[in-house]
C-alpha positions as CSV (number, residue, x, y, z in Angstrom):
1,M,6.1,9.4,-25.3
2,N,4.2,6.3,-24.5
3,T,0.5,7.2,-23.6
4,N,-0.9,3.7,-23.5
5,C,-3.0,3.1,-20.4
6,I,-6.0,1.5,-18.8
7,T,-8.8,3.7,-17.3
8,V,-10.5,2.2,-14.2
9,L,-14.3,2.5,-14.6
10,K,-15.0,0.2,-11.6
11,P,-12.2,-0.9,-9.3
12,G,-13.6,-4.2,-8.1
13,L,-12.7,-5.4,-4.6
14,E,-9.0,-4.7,-3.9
15,T,-7.5,-4.9,-7.4
16,T,-3.8,-4.4,-7.2
17,V,-0.7,-4.4,-9.4
18,Q,1.6,-7.3,-8.6
19,E,4.8,-8.7,-10.1
20,L,7.5,-11.3,-9.4
21,P,9.7,-11.9,-7.5
22,G,8.1,-9.2,-5.4
23,R,9.9,-6.8,-3.0
24,V,13.0,-8.8,-2.2
25,G,15.5,-7.6,0.4
26,Y,13.4,-5.4,2.7
27,L,12.1,-7.8,5.3
28,E,14.3,-6.4,8.0
29,Q,12.8,-3.0,7.4
30,G,9.3,-4.3,7.7
31,F,8.3,-4.5,4.1
32,P,6.9,-7.9,3.0
33,I,7.7,-9.6,-0.3
34,S,4.1,-9.2,-1.6
35,G,3.7,-10.2,-5.3
36,P,0.9,-12.3,-6.7
37,F,-0.8,-14.7,-4.3
38,D,-1.5,-17.3,-7.0
39,K,1.8,-17.5,-9.0
40,W,0.4,-20.3,-11.2
41,S,-2.5,-18.2,-12.6
42,F,-0.4,-15.0,-12.7
43,R,2.4,-16.4,-14.7
44,Q,0.2,-18.2,-17.2
45,A,-1.7,-14.9,-17.7
46,N,1.5,-13.2,-18.7
47,L,2.6,-15.9,-21.0
48,L,-0.8,-15.7,-22.8
49,A,-0.4,-11.9,-23.1
50,G,3.0,-12.4,-24.7
51,N,5.0,-11.1,-21.7
52,P,7.8,-12.6,-19.7
53,R,6.0,-14.6,-17.0
54,D,7.0,-12.4,-14.1
55,T,5.8,-9.1,-15.7
56,A,3.6,-6.7,-13.6
57,A,-0.1,-7.5,-14.0
58,L,-3.4,-7.1,-12.1
59,E,-4.6,-9.3,-9.2
60,C,-8.3,-8.9,-8.2
61,Q,-10.1,-10.7,-5.4
62,F,-13.7,-11.8,-5.1
63,L,-15.1,-9.1,-7.5
64,G,-13.2,-8.0,-10.6
65,P,-12.8,-4.5,-12.1
66,T,-14.2,-2.8,-15.2
67,L,-11.4,-1.4,-17.4
68,R,-11.2,0.7,-20.6
69,F,-8.1,0.3,-22.8
70,S,-6.6,3.3,-24.7
71,C,-4.8,1.2,-27.3
72,D,-5.0,-2.0,-29.3
73,T,-3.4,-4.7,-27.2
74,T,-3.6,-8.4,-26.1
75,I,-4.9,-9.5,-22.7
76,A,-5.4,-12.7,-20.8
77,V,-7.6,-13.5,-17.8
78,T,-6.8,-16.4,-15.6
79,G,-7.4,-17.6,-12.0
80,A,-10.9,-17.4,-10.4
81,D,-13.8,-17.6,-12.8
82,M,-15.1,-14.0,-12.9
83,R,-16.9,-14.5,-16.2
84,P,-15.0,-11.8,-18.2
85,K,-16.8,-9.7,-20.9
86,L,-15.5,-7.4,-23.6
87,D,-18.0,-4.7,-24.6
88,G,-20.6,-6.9,-23.0
89,Q,-19.8,-10.1,-24.8
90,P,-18.3,-13.1,-23.0
91,V,-14.6,-13.8,-23.7
92,P,-12.7,-16.9,-22.8
93,M,-10.3,-17.3,-19.9
94,W,-6.9,-19.0,-20.2
95,K,-6.6,-17.7,-23.8
96,S,-5.1,-14.7,-25.5
97,V,-7.8,-12.1,-26.3
98,P,-7.2,-9.2,-28.7
99,V,-8.5,-5.9,-27.6
100,R,-9.1,-2.7,-29.6
101,A,-8.7,0.8,-28.4
102,E,-11.7,2.1,-26.3
103,Q,-13.0,-1.4,-25.6
104,V,-14.1,-2.2,-22.1
105,L,-13.3,-5.3,-20.1
106,E,-15.6,-6.3,-17.3
107,L,-15.1,-8.9,-14.6
108,G,-17.8,-10.0,-12.2
109,A,-18.0,-11.9,-9.0
110,A,-15.9,-15.1,-8.6
111,Y,-18.0,-18.2,-9.3
112,T,-15.1,-20.6,-8.5
113,G,-11.9,-19.5,-6.8
114,A,-11.3,-16.2,-5.2
115,R,-8.5,-14.3,-7.1
116,G,-8.4,-13.5,-10.8
117,Y,-5.4,-12.2,-12.9
118,I,-5.4,-9.8,-15.8
119,A,-2.2,-9.5,-17.9
120,V,-1.8,-7.0,-20.7
121,S,0.7,-7.1,-23.5
122,G,3.7,-4.9,-22.5
123,G,2.9,-5.2,-18.8
124,I,1.8,-2.7,-16.3
125,D,4.2,0.3,-16.1
126,T,3.6,1.8,-12.7
127,P,6.6,3.2,-10.8
128,V,9.1,0.9,-9.1
129,V,9.1,1.3,-5.4
130,L,11.9,-0.3,-3.3
131,G,12.8,-2.5,-6.3
132,S,9.3,-3.7,-7.3
133,R,5.9,-2.7,-8.7
134,A,4.2,-5.1,-6.4
135,V,1.6,-3.4,-4.2
136,F,1.5,-3.9,-0.4
137,H,-2.0,-2.5,-0.1
138,M,-2.3,-2.3,3.7
139,A,0.6,0.1,3.8
140,R,0.1,1.6,0.3
141,V,3.7,0.6,-0.6
142,G,3.8,0.6,-4.4
143,G,0.4,2.4,-4.4
144,P,-3.0,1.6,-3.0
145,A,-5.6,-0.7,-4.7
146,L,-7.1,0.6,-7.9
147,A,-9.6,3.4,-7.6
148,K,-12.4,4.6,-9.9
149,G,-11.1,7.1,-12.5
150,Q,-7.5,6.1,-12.1
151,T,-5.3,5.6,-15.2
152,V,-2.9,2.7,-15.1
153,P,0.1,3.1,-17.5
154,L,1.0,0.2,-19.8
155,G,4.4,-0.7,-21.3
156,E,5.2,-0.3,-25.0
157,Q,3.1,-2.5,-27.2
158,P,5.0,-5.0,-29.3
159,A,5.1,-4.3,-33.0
160,G,3.8,-6.8,-35.6
161,A,1.4,-9.7,-35.3
162,R,1.0,-11.5,-32.0
163,D,0.5,-15.2,-31.5
164,M,-2.9,-16.1,-30.0
165,L,-2.2,-18.7,-27.3
166,A,-4.1,-20.9,-24.9
167,V,-3.3,-22.9,-21.8
168,P,-4.7,-26.5,-22.1
169,E,-7.1,-27.4,-19.4
170,A,-4.8,-30.1,-18.1
171,S,-2.2,-27.5,-17.3
172,R,-4.4,-25.0,-15.5
173,P,-4.7,-24.9,-11.7
174,P,-7.6,-27.2,-10.7
175,L,-9.8,-24.9,-8.7
176,A,-11.8,-26.8,-6.1
177,T,-15.6,-26.9,-6.8
178,D,-16.5,-28.6,-3.5
179,K,-15.0,-25.9,-1.3
180,T,-12.4,-28.3,0.1
181,W,-8.7,-27.9,-0.5
182,Q,-5.8,-30.2,0.3
183,I,-2.8,-28.1,1.4
184,E,0.7,-29.6,1.6
185,A,2.6,-28.6,4.7
186,L,5.8,-29.4,6.5
187,A,6.4,-29.9,10.2
188,G,8.4,-27.1,11.9
189,P,10.0,-25.0,12.8
190,N,8.3,-25.1,16.2
191,D,6.3,-28.3,16.1
192,D,8.1,-29.5,19.3
193,W,6.0,-26.9,21.2
194,L,2.9,-29.0,20.6
195,D,2.1,-32.4,22.0
196,A,2.0,-35.4,19.6
197,A,-1.8,-35.6,19.6
198,S,-2.1,-32.0,18.5
199,I,0.3,-32.5,15.6
200,E,-1.7,-35.5,14.5
201,T,-5.0,-33.5,14.8
202,F,-3.7,-30.7,12.7
203,F,-3.1,-33.1,9.8
204,S,-6.4,-35.0,10.2
205,A,-8.9,-32.3,11.0
206,S,-10.9,-29.9,8.8
207,W,-10.1,-26.3,9.1
208,S,-12.5,-23.5,8.1
209,V,-11.2,-20.3,6.5
210,Q,-12.3,-17.3,8.5
211,A,-13.8,-14.2,6.9
212,K,-11.0,-12.0,8.4
213,S,-8.5,-13.7,6.1
214,N,-6.5,-11.6,3.6
215,R,-3.1,-11.3,1.9
216,T,-1.5,-10.9,5.3
217,G,-2.8,-14.1,6.8
218,I,-5.3,-16.9,6.3
219,R,-7.1,-17.3,9.7
220,L,-8.5,-20.8,10.5
221,T,-11.1,-22.2,12.8
222,G,-10.8,-25.8,14.0
223,P,-9.9,-28.0,17.0
224,E,-8.0,-26.6,20.0
225,F,-4.2,-27.3,20.4
226,R,-2.5,-28.8,23.4
227,F,1.1,-28.0,24.2
228,A,4.2,-29.9,24.9
229,G,6.1,-29.5,28.2
230,R,8.5,-27.0,26.9
231,A,5.6,-24.6,26.1
232,L,4.1,-25.0,29.6
233,S,7.3,-24.6,31.7
234,K,9.5,-22.0,30.0
235,G,11.4,-18.9,30.9
236,S,9.5,-15.6,31.4
237,D,11.2,-14.1,28.4
238,H,9.1,-16.3,26.2
239,G,5.8,-14.7,27.3
240,Q,2.9,-16.0,29.4
241,D,0.7,-17.9,26.8
242,P,1.9,-21.4,25.8
243,S,1.9,-20.2,22.2
244,N,4.3,-17.3,23.0
245,I,7.9,-17.6,22.2
246,I,10.8,-15.1,22.3
247,D,10.7,-13.0,19.1
248,H,12.1,-14.9,16.1
249,G,11.8,-14.9,12.3
250,Y,8.7,-16.3,10.6
251,P,9.1,-18.3,7.4
252,L,6.8,-17.4,4.5
253,G,3.9,-19.9,4.8
254,A,4.3,-20.4,8.5
255,V,1.2,-21.6,10.4
256,N,1.5,-19.0,13.1
257,L,-0.3,-20.0,16.3
258,A,-1.7,-17.0,18.1
259,G,-3.3,-18.5,21.2
260,Q,-5.7,-21.1,19.7
261,T,-6.0,-19.4,16.3
262,P,-3.8,-20.7,13.5
263,I,-2.9,-18.0,10.9
264,I,-1.1,-19.0,7.7
265,L,1.4,-16.1,7.0
266,V,1.3,-15.3,3.3
267,N,2.5,-12.7,0.8
268,D,2.0,-9.5,2.9
269,A,2.7,-11.1,6.3
270,P,5.1,-9.8,9.0
271,S,8.5,-11.6,9.0
272,T,9.0,-11.8,12.7
273,G,7.1,-11.9,16.0
274,G,6.5,-13.7,19.3
275,F,4.3,-16.7,18.4
276,I,5.2,-20.2,17.6
277,N,5.1,-21.6,14.0
278,P,4.5,-25.4,14.4
279,F,4.0,-26.0,10.6
280,T,4.9,-24.3,7.3
281,V,2.8,-24.5,4.1
282,A,4.8,-25.5,1.0
283,S,5.3,-22.6,-1.4
284,A,3.8,-24.7,-4.3
285,A,0.5,-24.8,-2.3
286,F,0.1,-21.0,-2.0
287,W,-2.1,-20.9,-5.1
288,K,-4.7,-23.0,-3.3
289,L,-4.7,-20.6,-0.4
290,A,-5.1,-17.7,-2.8
291,Q,-8.2,-19.3,-4.4
292,A,-9.9,-20.4,-1.1
293,K,-12.8,-18.3,0.0
294,P,-14.1,-17.7,3.5
295,G,-16.0,-20.7,4.7
296,D,-14.0,-23.1,2.5
297,V,-12.3,-26.0,4.2
298,L,-8.6,-26.7,4.3
299,R,-7.2,-30.2,5.0
300,F,-3.5,-30.4,5.5
301,R,-1.2,-33.2,4.1
302,L,2.2,-33.7,5.8
303,I,5.1,-33.7,3.4
304,D,8.9,-33.5,3.7
305,R,11.4,-31.1,2.2
306,E,12.1,-33.4,-0.7
307,E,8.5,-33.6,-1.8
308,A,8.1,-29.8,-1.3
309,G,11.0,-29.4,-3.7
310,H,9.4,-31.7,-6.3
311,L,6.1,-29.8,-6.0
312,R,7.9,-26.5,-6.6
313,A,9.8,-27.9,-9.6
314,A,6.5,-29.1,-11.1
315,L,5.0,-25.6,-10.6
316,E,8.0,-24.1,-12.4
317,T,7.4,-26.4,-15.3
318,V,3.7,-25.7,-15.7
319,T,4.3,-22.0,-15.6
320,S,7.0,-22.0,-18.3
321,A,6.5,-20.8,-21.9
322,G,6.3,-24.3,-23.2
323,V,2.9,-24.9,-21.6
324,T,1.0,-22.7,-24.0
325,V,-0.3,-23.7,-27.4
326,R,-1.2,-21.6,-30.5
327,V,-4.9,-21.3,-31.3
């Protein structure tokens, strides 16, 4: 019987198990896709730990956990710079790190970025719920966030020697150090509910990330929107506010306009509702949203579907096994 596990000494701030592709096929029943917010960092952590890139691993936000390992293994820490230490000694990020049984890994507060990732050789072996180990924390689907004293089961440890790997700096996600992020976004599906000046303003203004942001939605503060004629003279079934629309599906990454508050719908967001979505953030830009802290500034760049496809393909390449090098 496999008894390999991690013991949680300190849980950090909302540390959860995530895996890819997430909880697919349950949107109509109200369960979001979930999965890691920053796929770039998540996948590279798994590759460094010797796992397939979509294996279950840990995501931690703002403040990382303290964990004790029951077995010899290999780990990797990526994403936000949480200054990891092993038995009190600093260890590198973006590299394979060998760990002995009973050693303790400690992550602190994020210096740059917001979300860190911890992958362990063999992966996290928590129960599969509705087809995935990914945790939807707000509804405790797949389990809640980690708690002090909890033991987290690990998969079987590979036999034999393990390659020690690194991700070259040029292939890592470039975390903003000036608190400003350029976010690629497409127009639509409901951009025709805004007037032309508001569309231009969205892509030229600076938008501040609100403290109330989380894995459900990134709330923004910025200029007010003005609406097109169809939003001001519409049927009563669309609701009273100009931003109301008859209930319809929300694409992942939609910039959902609730009154005058734009909310970017991300991994744990609802999939339907009665507000317009004038813009949609490209999936390849999600890692930037994951690493933006409250108070950071987002500036949007208008792209088309072709460029969105190219960005997604580039992300696939930089999260493939070929990006790592032996050390």
